[in-house]
Structures are given as structure tokens and as C-alpha cells.
N, C-alpha and C positions, 0 to 999 in steps of 0.2 A: 180543289182536288177531291175527287170522289174516292173515299176509302171503303173497302168492304166492311160489312157489319162487324166482323170479328176484329178488324183493326181499330174501329171506333171504340169498341169495348176495352181493348187493351190500352188505348190512349187515355181513356177516362180513368181506368184503374191506376195507371202510372201517375196521372195528375193528382189523384187523391193521396197516393203514397208520398209524393213530393210535398204536398201541402202539409200532411201529417208530420213529416220529418222537419219541415221548416218551423212549424209551431212548437214541436218538441225542443228544437234547438233554442228558440227564443225563451221558452220556459226554463230550460237548463241554465241559460245565461243569466236570467233574472234570479234564479235560485242561488247561483254562485255569488252574484253581486250582493244579495241579501245576507248570505252567510259571511262574506268578507266584512260587510259593514257591521254585522252583529259581533264578529270576533274582535274587530277594532274597538268597538264601543265597550265591550267587556274588559279588554286590556286597559283602556283608558280609565275606566272606573276603578279597576284594581290599583293602578298607579296613583290615582287621586286619593284612594283610601289609605295607601301607604304613606303618601305625603302628609295627609291629615294626621295620621298617627304620629309621625315624626314631629310635626308642628305642636301637637299636644304635649309630647315629651319635652320639647324645647320650652314651651310655656311653663310647664311644671318646674323645670330646672331654673328658669329665670325667676319664677316666684320664690323658690327656695333661696336663690342668691340674693334677691331683693330683701327677703326677710332677714337674712344674715347681715346684710348691709345696714338695714334699719336698726337691728340690735346693736351693731357696732357703733352706729351714729348715736343711739340713745346712751350707750355706755360712755362714749366720748363726751357727750353733753353733760352727763352726770359728773364725770371726772373734772371737766372744765368748771362746772358750777362749784364743786368742792374746792378746787384750786383757788377760784376767785374768792370764795368765802374765807379760806385760810389766809389768803393775802390780806383781805380786809381786816380780819381779826388780828393779824400781826402788825397792822399799821402800814402796810406797803401799798395801799390804794388811796388815792386822793378822794376825799369825801366832802359832802356838803349837807347842810341841814340847819334847823333852828338851834339857837344856843345863846351863850353869854360871852361877853368880852370884858376882861378885867385889865386895868392898867395900873401898874405900880411904878412909882418914880421916887428918886431921892428928894429930900427936902431942899428947897431953894436956899435954906439957911445953913447948909451943911458945912460952910466954911467957918462956923463959930469955933473959936479956939479955946474958950473956957469950959467947954463940956466935952464929953466923949463923942467923937465924930461918928462912932458906930451907931448912935441912936438916931441919926438923921439920914441913914442910907438904907436901901433895900438889901436884905441879906438873902442868901440862897435858901435859908430855912423858910422864909416867908413863901417863896415860890414853891418849894417842895410841899409844904403844908397845904397850900391852895390846890396844887395839882392832886394830892391825895384826897382832899375833900371833894373835889369835882368827880374823881373816880367813884368815891363813896356815894355821891349824889346821882350816879347813873350816867356819867359822861361816856359817850361812845368813841370820841376822838378828841385829843387835846394837842395844842401846839403853843409854844412859847417863842415869841419873836420869829414866827414862821418855821420853827424847828419842831417836827413831829415828836411827841413824847411816846416812846415805845417801852417795851418791857426792859430793855437794856440801856435806856437813856439815863445818863448820869447828870445830876445837878449838884454842883459843889462850887465853893469859892476858890477863885484863882487870882489872888491879889486884888487888883482893881477891877477884875472882871468876874463874871459868873459863868462857869463852864456848863454848857447845856448841849448834850449830844455831840461832843467833840468840837464844839464851836464856842468861841468867846463872845459873850453878849454883855452889852452895857445898857443902862437905863435910858429910856423907859422900857419896862418889861410888859409886853402885851400878851396876856394869857387868853386864849380862845378855846372854847369847849362846845362841842355839838352834843345835844341831848335834850331831855325834857326840861324846859326852862324853869318851871315851877319847882321841880325836884332839885335842880342845881342851885337855885336861889335859897331854898330851904336849907340845904346842906351848908351853904356858906354862912347863912345867918346863925345856924345852930352851933357852928364850931368856932371859926377863927375870924370872921369878918368884923365882929365888934372889937376884938383885940386890936386889929389893925386900925380901927376907928380911933381907939385911944391913942395909939402911936401918932396918928394923924393930928389929933388935937394937941398932943404934948410936944411933938417934934417937927411937925409940918410935912411929914412924908405924904406922898400923893397916892390915893387909892380910889379908883372909880369903877363902877359896875354899869355896863351897858347891856341893853337887850336890843340888838340890831333888828330892824324890820326886814332887812334882806338876809338871805341864808348865809351862814358862815361857811367859808371854804377852808378846810384843813388839808395841807399838802401831804403827799405820800412820804413816808420815811424811807431811809436807805437800808437795804438788807445788810444784816450783820455777816461779816466774813468769819466763818468758823475755821480755826486752825488745829484745834486738838479734839474737840468733841465730835463724835461720830454716832450715827443712829445705831441702836442695838439691833442686830439681826436675829429675828426669832427663828427657832428651829422649826423645820417643816413638820406639820402634824402627820402622824401615821395612822 
């Protein structure tokens, strides 16, 4: 089609205008997309920053709670250690260690009628004295015929028996003590052992001292039941 010269010019100008508008539209779309992506990224970073702050606060709180828990655990450990030590000192814990074993028995000739029969038997006094000597020699735990000797353990004569810790015992009497063997032996030899040796020679009573190669085991004692005594309550300090 043949257009006049003026028509060709107008068509060219219209094409240029349409091209310019098309390019502007594309740039505007790219700008909006970039702006949208930028806004989304900024919002995400803000949210991540807030979450990190919250996590840091949670970590601090957990660290504080862990520290309190560890303090409580340490306090509980100390209390348990003190309780275990108190039980051991009171004789309520089974213990083992090196020590000595003493056996006392009546004379096999105790049925002799022409002499005092009391000279041929083991008396509670002998047991009490040996127990006290062993304590003096540094014994840390003592048992007589398997009965743990504690602060309130009684040893006295009860007719044909010897009462030890609310139990009736008959010969032979086996006294076991845990402690430094050399100190225990020295204490025995210094105080009463020789006297028992004289009784052994004169009347035939049996007394033996052993140093076992295996550790001695001392059983735990029974807790005392308090009926009247109560702990004194101290007034709170102001």
C-alpha cells in the first residue's frame, strides 16, 4: 500500500511511542518485583532477628535453671555424704577392713566341784574390758558374736547367758574389731591380755588372738528407738 509521505511519518512516530511505552511498562514491572522481593527479605530478616533474640533469652534462662539445679544437686550430695558419715559413726553401716579376732571360751574343766566354778567361765567383765581396750586402741568398729557394739549396747550377766545388745549370747565369744592392727595389739598387750593369760594357765579358760589375712566384716547395728528424748529446737537467729 502506498501511503503519502505525511502518513509514513505519523506511523513511524506512533511506533516509536508504542515502543517507548512497552519498554517503560517492562521496567516498571521489574521495579515492582524488585521492591516486593526487597520488602519480603527485610521482613524475613527482622523476623529471624526477633527469633534469635528469643532463643538467646531462652538459653540464658536455661543456663540459670541448670546452675540452680547443679547447686541443688551439690547440696543434696553434701547432705547425703553427711548422712552416710553420721550413719557410719553411729554404727548403722556395715563395714569391712583389717583388724583382729579374739575368741574367749569357758574352761573345759568348768564342771570341777571342789573349786569356785566362776573361775572357769568367761564373765561379762572380760568382754567389756576387752571392748573398751579395743576402743582405746583405735578400733573403728567392733562386734561380739555378730552383734555390733554401739554407744547404747549393754553387756551384762544374765544368769547362764551374757546379754549383749538385747540378745543372749553363750560361749565361745568371738570379738572382732576393725582398725590398725598394730595399735589394737599394743593396746591389748598393755592392759588386760596378760591377765587373761594368767587365768588361762590357772583355770584353763580359752583366749586366742588372730590376725586374719582377709578383711573382717562388721555388721550394721540396729537403730535405737527413742521414746522420750527429742532434739532441742534452737531459736531462730535474728
